[in-house]
gemmi code that builds the backbone of each chain (N, CA, C; Angstrom):
import gemmi

chains = {
    "A": [
        ("UNK", (19.393, 17.330, 9.150), (18.106, 17.158, 8.821), (17.241, 17.127, 9.882)),
        ("UNK", (17.236, 16.623, 11.131), (16.602, 16.206, 12.162), (16.302, 17.847, 12.633)),
        ("UNK", (16.996, 18.785, 12.757), (17.144, 20.059, 12.988), (15.947, 20.744, 12.057)),
        ("UNK", (15.988, 20.365, 10.482), (15.143, 21.171, 9.768), (13.878, 20.584, 9.747)),
        ("UNK", (13.429, 19.232, 9.838), (12.381, 18.578, 10.209), (11.704, 19.203, 11.325)),
        ("UNK", (12.497, 19.431, 12.448), (11.716, 20.016, 13.839), (11.329, 21.170, 13.513)),
        ("UNK", (12.226, 22.128, 12.667), (11.809, 23.495, 12.650), (10.193, 23.552, 11.611)),
        ("UNK", (10.761, 22.752, 10.996), (9.111, 22.488, 9.991), (7.992, 22.264, 10.622)),
        ("UNK", (8.082, 21.310, 11.536), (6.985, 20.784, 12.434), (6.566, 21.833, 13.560)),
        ("UNK", (7.355, 22.917, 14.153), (7.351, 24.188, 14.724), (6.853, 24.918, 13.970)),
        ("UNK", (7.097, 25.335, 12.662), (6.627, 26.471, 11.950), (5.174, 25.934, 11.550)),
        ("UNK", (4.799, 24.839, 11.120), (3.596, 24.305, 10.477), (2.213, 24.220, 12.005)),
        ("UNK", (2.919, 24.379, 13.000), (1.851, 23.949, 14.194), (1.217, 24.931, 14.322)),
        ("UNK", (-0.175, 24.740, 14.695), (-1.344, 25.531, 14.916), (-1.295, 25.887, 16.582)),
        ("UNK", (-0.589, 26.935, 16.988), (-0.147, 26.813, 18.305), (-1.276, 27.356, 19.261)),
        ("UNK", (-2.428, 27.950, 18.631), (-3.533, 28.536, 19.315), (-4.570, 27.247, 19.863)),
        ("UNK", (-4.284, 26.598, 18.593), (-5.088, 24.899, 18.805), (-4.501, 24.294, 19.845)),
        ("UNK", (-3.415, 24.220, 19.867), (-2.647, 23.281, 20.509), (-2.897, 23.866, 22.084)),
        ("UNK", (-2.428, 25.074, 22.214), (-2.656, 25.612, 23.619), (-4.140, 25.664, 24.571)),
        ("UNK", (-5.065, 25.195, 23.298), (-6.500, 24.834, 23.896), (-6.753, 23.576, 24.194)),
        ("UNK", (-5.716, 22.694, 24.034), (-6.176, 21.280, 24.484), (-5.864, 20.748, 25.758)),
        ("UNK", (-6.330, 19.849, 26.260), (-6.140, 19.124, 27.609), (-4.583, 19.113, 27.715)),
        ("UNK", (-4.168, 18.994, 29.124), (-2.729, 19.068, 29.312), (-2.087, 17.724, 28.384)),
        ("UNK", (-2.371, 16.440, 28.537), (-1.904, 15.193, 27.808), (-1.481, 15.459, 26.596)),
        ("UNK", (-2.481, 16.064, 25.887), (-2.580, 16.023, 24.394), (-1.672, 16.885, 24.067)),
        ("UNK", (-1.684, 18.234, 24.681), (-0.626, 19.302, 24.589), (0.408, 19.099, 24.682)),
        ("UNK", (1.050, 18.161, 25.781), (2.226, 18.130, 26.077), (3.014, 17.039, 24.986)),
        ("UNK", (1.983, 16.271, 24.782), (2.349, 14.999, 23.887), (2.263, 15.825, 22.415)),
        ("UNK", (1.659, 16.809, 22.031), (1.961, 17.207, 20.584), (3.251, 18.134, 20.780)),
        ("UNK", (3.698, 18.522, 21.933), (4.830, 19.214, 21.963), (6.086, 18.278, 21.749)),
        ("UNK", (5.679, 17.170, 22.682), (7.100, 16.143, 22.497), (7.029, 15.797, 20.949)),
        ("UNK", (6.076, 15.404, 20.314), (5.963, 15.337, 18.835), (6.927, 16.226, 18.058)),
        ("UNK", (6.798, 17.570, 18.109), (7.058, 18.707, 17.672), (8.870, 18.648, 17.917)),
        ("UNK", (9.010, 18.441, 18.875), (10.377, 18.478, 19.231), (11.188, 17.186, 18.633)),
        ("UNK", (10.417, 16.057, 18.998), (11.055, 14.790, 18.701), (11.016, 13.917, 17.226)),
        ("UNK", (9.762, 14.411, 16.988), (9.421, 13.715, 15.573), (8.865, 12.414, 15.957)),
        ("UNK", (8.692, 11.687, 17.452), (8.650, 10.395, 17.870), (6.977, 10.261, 18.011)),
        ("UNK", (6.531, 9.772, 16.881), (4.865, 9.496, 17.070), (4.674, 8.477, 18.168)),
        ("UNK", (5.077, 7.652, 18.134), (4.829, 6.716, 19.263), (4.796, 6.790, 20.296)),
        ("UNK", (6.082, 7.362, 20.730), (6.371, 8.104, 22.345), (5.396, 8.930, 22.645)),
        ("UNK", (5.044, 10.133, 21.850), (4.083, 11.011, 21.906), (2.763, 10.537, 22.155)),
        ("UNK", (2.161, 9.565, 21.126), (0.831, 8.857, 21.431), (0.711, 8.402, 22.930)),
        ("UNK", (1.890, 7.613, 23.161), (1.707, 6.996, 24.774), (1.778, 7.910, 25.627)),
        ("UNK", (2.559, 9.057, 25.394), (2.322, 10.202, 26.480), (0.658, 10.587, 26.592)),
        ("UNK", (0.083, 10.941, 25.644), (-1.039, 11.459, 25.371), (-2.055, 9.996, 25.761)),
        ("UNK", (-1.692, 9.186, 25.725), (-2.396, 7.934, 26.328), (-3.613, 7.258, 25.264)),
        ("UNK", (-3.313, 7.663, 23.863), (-3.936, 7.157, 22.780), (-3.051, 6.188, 21.801)),
        ("UNK", (-3.564, 5.886, 20.767), (-2.954, 4.840, 20.055), (-2.152, 6.018, 18.760)),
        ("UNK", (-1.361, 5.053, 18.130), (-0.700, 6.015, 17.044), (-1.750, 6.495, 15.976)),
        ("UNK", (-2.350, 5.756, 15.677), (-3.309, 6.237, 14.676), (-4.327, 7.558, 15.199)),
        ("UNK", (-4.659, 7.482, 16.397), (-5.794, 8.302, 17.051), (-4.506, 9.836, 17.317)),
        ("UNK", (-3.520, 9.591, 17.463), (-2.746, 10.791, 17.900), (-2.325, 11.381, 16.515)),
        ("UNK", (-2.158, 10.457, 15.396), (-2.056, 11.006, 14.325), (-3.134, 12.106, 13.613)),
        ("UNK", (-4.212, 11.901, 14.028), (-5.527, 12.784, 13.813), (-5.381, 13.991, 14.343)),
        ("UNK", (-4.822, 13.753, 15.742), (-4.620, 15.045, 16.520), (-3.584, 16.036, 15.873)),
        ("UNK", (-2.728, 15.341, 15.179), (-1.320, 15.964, 14.624), (-2.022, 16.832, 13.730)),
        ("UNK", (-2.768, 16.273, 12.524), (-2.962, 16.757, 11.321), (-4.061, 17.793, 11.798)),
        ("UNK", (-5.039, 17.532, 12.892), (-6.044, 18.842, 13.333), (-4.811, 19.832, 13.843)),
        ("UNK", (-3.956, 19.650, 14.335), (-3.028, 20.924, 14.737), (-2.251, 21.369, 14.044)),
        ("UNK", (-2.352, 21.002, 12.802), (-1.548, 21.277, 11.477), (0.050, 21.019, 11.460)),
        ("UNK", (0.441, 20.139, 12.357), (1.655, 19.902, 12.471), (2.062, 18.821, 10.778)),
        ("UNK", (3.112, 19.526, 10.387), (3.736, 18.616, 9.058), (4.098, 17.348, 9.840)),
        ("UNK", (4.172, 16.222, 9.060), (5.078, 14.867, 9.208), (6.404, 14.915, 8.698)),
    ],
    "B": [
        ("UNK", (19.726, -3.558, -7.425), (19.548, -3.559, -5.735), (18.274, -4.992, -5.964)),
        ("UNK", (18.422, -5.944, -5.026), (17.922, -6.874, -4.820), (16.634, -6.663, -3.719)),
        ("UNK", (15.792, -6.564, -3.901), (14.659, -6.262, -2.892), (13.811, -7.254, -2.357)),
        ("UNK", (13.474, -7.723, -1.139), (12.750, -8.998, -0.920), (11.275, -8.766, -1.249)),
        ("UNK", (10.357, -9.830, -1.329), (9.274, -9.596, -1.996), (8.103, -9.420, -0.780)),
        ("UNK", (8.661, -9.394, 0.632), (7.851, -9.344, 1.236), (7.970, -8.249, 2.333)),
        ("UNK", (7.240, -7.559, 2.617), (7.196, -6.414, 3.745), (6.478, -6.625, 4.851)),
        ("UNK", (7.060, -5.890, 5.888), (6.990, -5.816, 7.315), (5.998, -4.300, 7.739)),
        ("UNK", (5.016, -4.033, 8.080), (4.619, -2.481, 8.065), (4.288, -2.075, 9.217)),
        ("UNK", (4.965, -0.921, 9.845), (4.712, -0.369, 10.822), (3.509, 0.571, 11.059)),
        ("UNK", (3.071, 0.809, 12.245), (1.642, 1.619, 12.248), (2.029, 3.212, 11.722)),
        ("UNK", (3.032, 3.581, 11.824), (3.072, 5.269, 11.007), (3.020, 5.144, 9.752)),
        ("UNK", (3.629, 4.006, 9.070), (3.621, 3.843, 7.594), (2.297, 3.670, 7.219)),
        ("UNK", (1.352, 2.527, 7.798), (0.445, 2.113, 7.705), (-0.738, 3.363, 7.377)),
        ("UNK", (-0.735, 4.195, 8.658), (-1.653, 5.271, 8.739), (-1.575, 6.398, 7.605)),
        ("UNK", (-0.240, 6.473, 7.236), (-0.153, 7.627, 5.839), (-0.435, 6.819, 4.832)),
        ("UNK", (0.139, 5.585, 4.477), (-0.006, 5.188, 3.214), (-1.584, 4.886, 2.823)),
        ("UNK", (-2.284, 4.484, 3.775), (-3.812, 3.896, 3.624), (-4.571, 5.444, 3.207)),
        ("UNK", (-3.809, 6.676, 3.229), (-4.554, 7.774, 2.832), (-4.465, 8.260, 1.425)),
        ("UNK", (-3.713, 7.271, 1.024), (-3.005, 7.718, -0.643), (-4.036, 6.826, -1.516)),
        ("UNK", (-4.668, 7.712, -2.475), (-5.470, 6.966, -3.419), (-5.145, 5.457, -4.110)),
        ("UNK", (-3.538, 5.788, -4.400), (-3.058, 4.707, -4.976), (-1.974, 3.627, -4.158)),
        ("UNK", (-2.730, 3.415, -2.761), (-2.278, 2.853, -1.950), (-1.620, 1.363, -2.383)),
        ("UNK", (-2.898, 0.871, -3.041), (-2.561, -0.682, -3.722), (-1.018, -0.760, -4.412)),
        ("UNK", (-0.686, 0.286, -4.842), (0.683, 0.426, -5.401), (1.619, -0.918, -4.514)),
        ("UNK", (1.497, -0.687, -3.323), (2.326, -1.629, -2.408), (2.237, -2.929, -2.832)),
        ("UNK", (1.222, -3.443, -3.972), (1.249, -4.862, -3.955), (1.864, -4.831, -5.623)),
        ("UNK", (2.092, -3.983, -6.062), (2.970, -4.042, -7.406), (4.413, -4.131, -7.052)),
        ("UNK", (4.733, -4.080, -5.882), (6.453, -4.093, -5.236), (6.274, -5.335, -4.370)),
        ("UNK", (5.458, -5.460, -3.710), (5.453, -6.672, -2.759), (4.623, -7.554, -3.018)),
        ("UNK", (4.616, -9.111, -2.699), (3.706, -10.131, -2.873), (2.948, -10.547, -1.896)),
        ("UNK", (3.546, -10.238, -0.761), (2.879, -10.203, 0.582), (3.675, -9.605, 1.776)),
        ("UNK", (2.815, -9.392, 3.039), (3.131, -8.426, 3.823), (2.776, -8.891, 5.243)),
        ("UNK", (3.308, -8.460, 6.120), (3.186, -8.899, 7.700), (2.776, -7.549, 8.688)),
        ("UNK", (1.812, -7.604, 9.411), (1.857, -6.555, 10.456), (1.955, -7.227, 11.825)),
        ("UNK", (3.055, -6.771, 12.527), (3.120, -7.474, 13.683), (1.965, -7.100, 14.805)),
        ("UNK", (1.615, -8.260, 15.799), (0.110, -7.806, 16.521), (0.240, -6.462, 17.333)),
        ("UNK", (1.389, -6.044, 17.821), (1.182, -4.743, 18.822), (1.146, -3.805, 17.808)),
        ("UNK", (1.623, -3.929, 16.528), (1.438, -2.782, 15.528), (-0.007, -2.596, 15.119)),
        ("UNK", (-0.587, -3.701, 15.062), (-1.836, -3.822, 14.900), (-2.800, -3.032, 15.694)),
        ("UNK", (-2.364, -3.038, 17.081), (-3.350, -2.164, 17.886), (-3.240, -0.967, 17.826)),
        ("UNK", (-2.472, -0.431, 16.986), (-2.240, 1.126, 17.186), (-3.144, 1.635, 15.909)),
        ("UNK", (-3.537, 0.757, 15.099), (-4.401, 1.238, 14.201), (-6.189, 1.343, 14.733)),
        ("UNK", (-6.584, 2.338, 14.377), (-7.865, 2.417, 15.092), (-8.958, 3.169, 14.457)),
        ("UNK", (-8.445, 3.829, 13.308), (-9.162, 4.802, 12.256), (-9.762, 4.247, 11.576)),
        ("UNK", (-10.901, 4.343, 10.744), (-11.775, 3.889, 9.310), (-10.756, 3.671, 8.282)),
        ("UNK", (-10.076, 4.887, 7.943), (-9.381, 4.815, 6.565), (-8.181, 3.363, 6.726)),
        ("UNK", (-7.351, 3.869, 7.743), (-6.473, 2.310, 7.477), (-6.935, 1.026, 8.015)),
        ("UNK", (-7.876, 1.399, 8.754), (-8.657, -0.241, 9.051), (-9.269, -0.728, 7.918)),
        ("UNK", (-9.634, 0.165, 7.130), (-10.350, -0.227, 5.833), (-9.247, -1.024, 4.654)),
        ("UNK", (-8.436, -0.212, 4.796), (-7.026, -0.431, 4.187), (-6.611, -1.901, 4.480)),
        ("UNK", (-6.563, -2.168, 5.683), (-5.878, -3.541, 6.237), (-6.836, -4.684, 6.173)),
        ("UNK", (-8.060, -4.258, 6.177), (-9.304, -5.399, 5.683), (-9.149, -5.901, 4.709)),
        ("UNK", (-9.028, -4.838, 3.632), (-9.032, -5.276, 2.246), (-7.643, -6.181, 1.852)),
        ("UNK", (-6.549, -5.615, 2.210), (-5.469, -6.357, 1.964), (-5.571, -7.760, 2.792)),
        ("UNK", (-6.015, -7.905, 3.800), (-6.210, -9.166, 4.909), (-6.957, -9.734, 3.782)),
        ("UNK", (-8.235, -9.228, 3.299), (-9.069, -10.010, 2.574), (-8.736, -10.723, 1.321)),
        ("UNK", (-7.692, -9.930, 0.579), (-7.281, -10.200, -0.617), (-5.965, -11.376, -0.595)),
        ("UNK", (-5.734, -11.582, 0.879), (-5.057, -12.707, 0.985), (-3.443, -12.096, 0.955)),
        ("UNK", (-3.220, -10.755, 1.010), (-1.959, -9.989, 0.824), (-1.037, -9.835, 2.229)),
        ("UNK", (-2.352, -9.797, 3.131), (-1.642, -9.109, 4.300), (-1.827, -10.207, 5.814)),
        ("UNK", (-1.028, -10.464, 6.381), (-1.450, -11.235, 7.533), (-0.850, -10.997, 8.857)),
        ("UNK", (-1.213, -11.240, 9.764), (-0.430, -10.683, 11.054), (0.273, -11.526, 11.908)),
        ("UNK", (1.646, -11.007, 12.471), (2.647, -11.901, 12.948), (2.565, -11.797, 14.096)),
        ("UNK", (2.630, -12.978, 14.648), (2.039, -12.977, 16.172), (3.440, -12.595, 16.990)),
        ("UNK", (3.101, -12.021, 18.123), (4.377, -11.587, 19.044), (4.648, -12.596, 19.908)),
        ("UNK", (6.005, -12.871, 20.339), (6.483, -13.601, 21.087), (7.152, -12.827, 22.353)),
        ("UNK", (7.828, -13.652, 23.449), (8.509, -13.122, 24.331), (9.848, -12.781, 23.486)),
        ("UNK", (10.304, -13.963, 22.723), (11.469, -13.916, 22.345), (11.818, -12.591, 20.912)),
        ("UNK", (10.733, -12.372, 20.339), (10.860, -11.404, 19.120), (11.059, -10.220, 20.164)),
        ("UNK", (10.296, -9.988, 21.407), (9.977, -8.608, 22.072), (11.437, -8.438, 22.779)),
        ("UNK", (12.294, -9.485, 23.286), (13.445, -9.117, 23.747), (14.349, -9.090, 22.724)),
        ("UNK", (14.206, -9.657, 21.328), (15.020, -9.124, 20.325), (14.915, -7.370, 19.759)),
        ("UNK", (13.515, -7.108, 19.872), (13.195, -5.870, 19.715), (13.991, -5.061, 20.531)),
        ("UNK", (13.681, -5.298, 21.973), (14.287, -4.402, 22.931), (15.717, -4.199, 23.036)),
        ("UNK", (16.413, -5.331, 22.554), (18.012, -5.072, 22.251), (18.403, -3.990, 21.138)),
        ("UNK", (17.509, -4.009, 20.128), (17.643, -2.883, 19.264), (17.320, -1.371, 19.814)),
        ("UNK", (16.209, -1.422, 20.537), (15.992, -0.161, 21.316), (17.016, 0.228, 22.007)),
        ("UNK", (17.771, -0.816, 22.961), (18.925, -0.208, 23.841), (20.010, -0.140, 23.121)),
        ("UNK", (20.453, -0.722, 21.845), (21.284, -0.473, 21.362), (21.414, 1.241, 20.696)),
        ("UNK", (20.007, 1.549, 20.344), (20.004, 2.801, 19.380), (19.791, 3.990, 20.344)),
        ("UNK", (19.705, 3.324, 21.814), (19.946, 4.346, 23.022), (21.148, 4.903, 23.244)),
        ("UNK", (22.138, 4.051, 23.061), (23.328, 3.940, 23.615), (24.139, 4.694, 22.156)),
        ("UNK", (23.356, 4.634, 20.800), (24.491, 5.276, 19.870), (23.973, 6.803, 19.651)),
        ("UNK", (24.543, 7.585, 19.879), (24.092, 9.240, 19.759), (24.086, 9.439, 18.180)),
        ("UNK", (24.410, 8.378, 17.251), (24.143, 9.011, 15.763), (22.777, 8.509, 15.423)),
        ("UNK", (22.304, 7.682, 16.404), (20.580, 7.005, 15.836), (19.652, 7.653, 16.698)),
        ("UNK", (18.743, 8.234, 15.897), (17.620, 8.972, 16.658), (16.645, 8.077, 17.329)),
        ("UNK", (15.846, 8.362, 18.520), (15.101, 6.926, 19.107), (14.373, 5.831, 18.172)),
        ("UNK", (14.420, 4.713, 18.635), (13.962, 3.607, 18.097), (12.549, 3.069, 19.162)),
        ("UNK", (11.633, 3.068, 18.684), (10.405, 2.708, 19.802), (10.227, 1.077, 19.380)),
        ("UNK", (9.513, 0.217, 20.389), (9.520, -0.671, 20.548), (8.536, -1.472, 19.427)),
        ("UNK", (7.525, -0.733, 18.930), (6.834, -1.186, 18.047), (7.868, -1.532, 16.341)),
        ("UNK", (8.299, -0.270, 16.437), (9.387, -0.138, 14.688), (10.549, -1.317, 15.005)),
        ("UNK", (11.094, -1.537, 16.344), (11.965, -2.394, 16.389), (11.611, -3.916, 16.168)),
        ("UNK", (10.170, -3.832, 16.445), (9.509, -5.380, 16.364), (9.519, -5.742, 14.922)),
        ("UNK", (9.092, -4.648, 14.220), (9.093, -4.842, 12.783), (10.391, -5.387, 12.440)),
        ("UNK", (11.415, -4.854, 12.758), (12.839, -5.200, 12.589), (13.220, -6.435, 12.609)),
        ("UNK", (12.902, -6.770, 13.871), (13.083, -8.179, 14.331), (12.064, -9.368, 13.241)),
        ("UNK", (11.143, -8.821, 12.950), (10.105, -9.864, 12.328), (11.089, -9.763, 10.895)),
        ("UNK", (11.297, -8.554, 9.935), (11.997, -8.588, 9.114), (13.260, -9.572, 8.628)),
        ("UNK", (14.145, -9.345, 10.081), (15.257, -10.458, 10.041), (15.026, -11.643, 9.544)),
        ("UNK", (13.851, -12.105, 10.597), (13.652, -13.489, 10.499), (13.025, -13.958, 8.970)),
        ("UNK", (12.183, -13.220, 8.558), (11.703, -13.731, 7.569), (12.034, -13.308, 6.003)),
        ("UNK", (13.072, -12.211, 6.337), (13.841, -11.479, 4.931), (12.859, -10.497, 4.246)),
        ("UNK", (12.374, -9.241, 5.109), (11.836, -8.724, 4.530), (12.139, -6.865, 4.355)),
        ("UNK", (11.299, -6.180, 3.648), (11.736, -4.617, 3.982), (10.522, -4.376, 5.026)),
        ("UNK", (11.410, -3.554, 5.788), (10.633, -2.966, 6.871), (10.269, -1.628, 6.384)),
        ("UNK", (8.818, -1.389, 6.422), (8.009, -0.050, 5.670), (7.878, 0.877, 7.130)),
        ("UNK", (8.350, 1.798, 7.494), (8.319, 2.818, 8.491), (8.762, 4.178, 8.119)),
        ("UNK", (8.136, 5.175, 9.072), (8.729, 6.158, 9.048), (9.188, 6.834, 9.944)),
        ("UNK", (9.889, 5.895, 10.823), (10.584, 5.981, 12.136), (12.218, 6.352, 11.536)),
        ("UNK", (12.398, 7.472, 12.239), (13.866, 7.973, 11.489), (14.985, 7.128, 12.221)),
        ("UNK", (15.145, 6.555, 13.638), (15.946, 5.908, 14.310), (16.124, 4.477, 13.397)),
        ("UNK", (14.951, 4.057, 12.838), (15.253, 2.730, 12.191), (16.077, 2.647, 10.920)),
        ("UNK", (15.624, 3.810, 10.112), (15.912, 4.174, 8.929), (17.759, 4.563, 9.237)),
        ("UNK", (17.656, 5.327, 9.990), (19.295, 5.741, 10.233), (20.116, 4.653, 10.624)),
        ("UNK", (19.697, 3.655, 11.532), (20.297, 2.271, 11.915), (20.476, 1.553, 10.577)),
        ("UNK", (19.666, 1.603, 9.924), (19.947, 0.958, 8.758), (21.105, 1.377, 7.672)),
        ("UNK", (21.048, 2.895, 7.661), (21.811, 3.445, 6.782), (23.242, 3.443, 7.607)),
        ("UNK", (23.200, 3.442, 8.733), (24.618, 3.244, 9.143), (25.444, 2.027, 9.174)),
        ("UNK", (24.528, 0.899, 9.154), (24.948, -0.469, 9.310), (23.981, -1.448, 8.757)),
        ("UNK", (23.893, -1.531, 7.547), (22.884, -2.389, 6.659), (22.993, -3.804, 7.213)),
        ("UNK", (24.332, -3.996, 7.065), (24.585, -5.613, 7.339), (24.104, -6.069, 8.874)),
        ("UNK", (24.124, -5.186, 9.533), (23.640, -5.605, 10.944), (21.854, -6.028, 10.993)),
        ("UNK", (21.458, -5.456, 10.126), (19.846, -5.786, 10.096), (19.752, -6.613, 8.990)),
        ("UNK", (20.642, -7.004, 8.156), (20.329, -8.000, 7.228), (19.823, -9.304, 7.666)),
        ("UNK", (18.906, -9.989, 6.855), (18.565, -9.909, 5.342), (17.399, -8.648, 5.538)),
        ("UNK", (17.189, -7.919, 6.376), (15.985, -6.815, 6.420), (16.599, -5.719, 5.638)),
        ("UNK", (15.851, -5.153, 4.939), (15.987, -3.784, 4.588), (14.997, -2.865, 5.274)),
        ("UNK", (15.267, -1.451, 5.266), (14.823, -0.572, 5.717), (13.932, 0.498, 5.086)),
        ("UNK", (12.597, 0.731, 4.319), (12.577, 1.984, 3.729), (11.391, 2.803, 4.423)),
        ("UNK", (11.398, 3.925, 4.112), (10.218, 4.802, 4.144), (9.284, 4.829, 3.077)),
        ("UNK", (8.058, 5.376, 3.226), (7.203, 5.694, 2.129), (7.974, 6.299, 0.819)),
        ("UNK", (8.918, 7.398, 1.192), (9.671, 8.091, 0.129), (10.475, 7.099, -0.669)),
        ("UNK", (11.111, 6.094, 0.056), (11.794, 5.101, -0.827), (11.027, 4.189, -1.637)),
        ("UNK", (9.892, 3.736, -0.757), (8.992, 2.853, -1.750), (8.515, 3.616, -3.039)),
        ("UNK", (7.932, 4.973, -2.960), (7.781, 5.569, -3.975), (8.683, 5.873, -5.197)),
        ("UNK", (9.929, 5.977, -4.476), (11.125, 6.128, -5.725), (11.371, 4.565, -6.303)),
        ("UNK", (11.448, 3.958, -5.306), (11.674, 2.170, -5.996), (10.614, 1.888, -7.064)),
        ("UNK", (9.218, 2.267, -6.894), (8.242, 2.140, -7.596), (8.382, 3.018, -8.859)),
        ("UNK", (8.542, 4.065, -8.774), (8.696, 5.158, -10.082), (9.840, 4.407, -10.748)),
        ("UNK", (10.871, 4.421, -10.283), (12.433, 3.879, -10.988), (12.175, 2.586, -11.811)),
        ("UNK", (11.259, 1.634, -11.157), (10.642, 0.358, -11.973), (9.427, 0.470, -12.833)),
        ("UNK", (8.940, 1.533, -13.095), (8.209, 1.832, -13.820), (7.017, 1.022, -13.292)),
        ("UNK", (6.353, 1.154, -12.241), (5.519, 0.644, -11.360), (3.973, 1.459, -11.187)),
        ("UNK", (4.395, 2.708, -11.217), (3.572, 3.941, -11.063), (3.747, 5.034, -11.946)),
        ("UNK", (2.501, 5.543, -12.537), (2.553, 6.339, -13.517), (2.818, 8.020, -12.861)),
        ("UNK", (3.746, 8.806, -13.258), (3.779, 9.882, -12.983), (4.523, 11.078, -13.871)),
        ("UNK", (4.241, 12.357, -13.719), (5.169, 13.259, -14.730), (6.699, 13.076, -14.176)),
        ("UNK", (7.048, 13.047, -13.050), (8.267, 12.732, -12.783), (8.082, 12.414, -11.288)),
        ("UNK", (9.458, 12.433, -10.308), (9.224, 11.642, -9.418), (8.777, 12.645, -8.103)),
        ("UNK", (9.434, 13.867, -8.446), (8.866, 15.012, -7.681), (7.582, 15.326, -7.412)),
        ("UNK", (6.363, 15.149, -8.934), (5.234, 15.099, -8.947), (4.546, 13.945, -8.005)),
        ("UNK", (4.984, 12.915, -8.118), (4.584, 11.799, -7.389), (4.764, 11.933, -5.770)),
        ("UNK", (5.787, 12.465, -5.344), (6.253, 12.689, -3.999), (5.018, 14.040, -3.666)),
        ("UNK", (4.794, 15.059, -4.482), (3.923, 16.157, -4.015), (2.756, 15.587, -4.156)),
        ("UNK", (2.105, 14.772, -4.890), (1.034, 14.122, -4.795), (0.513, 13.213, -3.488)),
        ("UNK", (1.609, 12.443, -2.961), (1.437, 11.769, -1.911), (1.147, 12.520, -0.842)),
        ("UNK", (2.317, 13.769, -0.578), (2.139, 14.548, 0.447), (0.864, 15.320, 0.777)),
        ("UNK", (0.520, 15.771, -0.373), (-0.703, 16.528, -0.333), (-2.106, 15.568, 0.019)),
        ("UNK", (-2.041, 14.329, -0.164), (-2.966, 13.588, 0.362), (-3.103, 12.948, 1.613)),
        ("UNK", (-1.639, 12.517, 2.013), (-1.522, 11.986, 3.171), (-1.221, 13.033, 4.394)),
        ("UNK", (-0.893, 14.180, 3.692), (-0.592, 15.397, 4.977), (0.995, 15.044, 5.625)),
        ("UNK", (1.930, 14.245, 4.867), (3.072, 14.199, 5.111), (4.225, 14.822, 4.313)),
        ("UNK", (4.794, 15.681, 4.769), (6.018, 16.654, 3.946), (7.148, 15.959, 4.276)),
        ("UNK", (8.052, 15.494, 2.861), (9.307, 15.215, 3.253), (10.083, 16.634, 2.994)),
        ("UNK", (11.378, 16.459, 3.840), (12.383, 17.624, 3.480), (12.951, 17.332, 1.933)),
        ("UNK", (13.156, 18.659, 1.641), (13.408, 18.402, 0.246), (14.924, 18.060, 0.039)),
        ("UNK", (15.461, 17.955, 0.770), (16.992, 17.542, 0.946), (16.865, 16.031, 1.045)),
        ("UNK", (15.982, 15.573, 1.719), (16.086, 13.888, 1.505), (15.338, 13.298, 0.439)),
        ("UNK", (14.210, 14.443, -0.276), (13.871, 13.632, -1.524), (14.630, 13.909, -2.790)),
        ("UNK", (15.919, 14.888, -2.408), (17.025, 14.777, -3.392), (18.071, 13.617, -3.313)),
        ("UNK", (18.290, 13.281, -1.895), (19.008, 12.320, -1.215), (18.291, 10.812, -2.141)),
        ("UNK", (17.020, 10.470, -1.776), (16.469, 9.474, -1.976), (16.470, 9.349, -3.946)),
        ("UNK", (16.426, 10.306, -4.454), (16.153, 10.399, -5.893), (17.566, 9.634, -6.026)),
        ("UNK", (18.470, 10.300, -5.850), (19.945, 9.901, -6.273), (20.126, 8.385, -5.558)),
        ("UNK", (19.699, 7.924, -4.505), (20.053, 6.501, -3.902), (19.326, 5.815, -5.388)),
        ("UNK", (18.134, 6.157, -5.815), (17.432, 5.188, -6.739), (17.778, 5.745, -8.078)),
        ("UNK", (18.767, 6.249, -8.157), (19.162, 6.457, -9.894), (18.092, 7.407, -10.160)),
        ("UNK", (17.396, 8.060, -9.978), (16.455, 9.147, -10.578), (16.877, 10.579, -11.037)),
        ("UNK", (18.324, 10.780, -10.746), (18.608, 11.989, -11.074), (19.380, 12.007, -12.322)),
    ],
}
model = gemmi.Model(1)
for chain_id, residues in chains.items():
    chain = gemmi.Chain(chain_id)
    for i, (resn, *xyz) in enumerate(residues, 1):
        res = gemmi.Residue()
        res.name, res.seqid = resn, gemmi.SeqId(i, " ")
        for name, pos in zip(("N", "CA", "C"), xyz):
            atom = gemmi.Atom()
            atom.name, atom.element = name, gemmi.Element(name[0])
            atom.pos, atom.b_iso = gemmi.Position(*pos), 0.0
            res.add_atom(atom)
        chain.add_residue(res)
    model.add_chain(chain)
structure = gemmi.Structure()
structure.add_model(model)
structure.setup_entities()
């Protein structure tokens, strides 16, 4: 199931949008796509979970 | 299934659930809820903050203060998960929710897969806490007739559309089975 969800996140992502983001947010979104770990990704981005979730939605990544 | 009447909410649950127009369904399932202090700090956008304010004003929700002892217990759970390859990572805030829920006898509401897996593998280890994600909460509410919908799947589709959270169809089927909806 973890692999299925990872694939779902990967396929739903707007990669053009992600590539245009500053490095911290870009790496954090990629970490989220790989692991599904919202808290860790938010910490890498230096934002709260709530703020990171807004970025996730803008990047089209399914949860 | 005996379900505690109290819940402990994690940030990833709150920011999702608050987007759903029928979010107050939560209080048809539970009579009270806690948000651990460090979890509260993760919530900063208007919609979830409004939901928290409304629930606090209604006397349904309050903040559970953190302590060194509680945080130590939570980190123990994080470390335990890191050593068990069957469990996806558990982050400190989710672990803190579990530590609180163990103390007060509550249902942890979280989308963290690590905590859910740890509970599935050894529920007695986390007792008297239970662990649900929003999908399980929806299933329980639907099974008990607390929410109206054409079917459980319709309810899930409505929730997914409004909160932008997609569940794996395999998990939806498994949860439907778990709550006797098949």
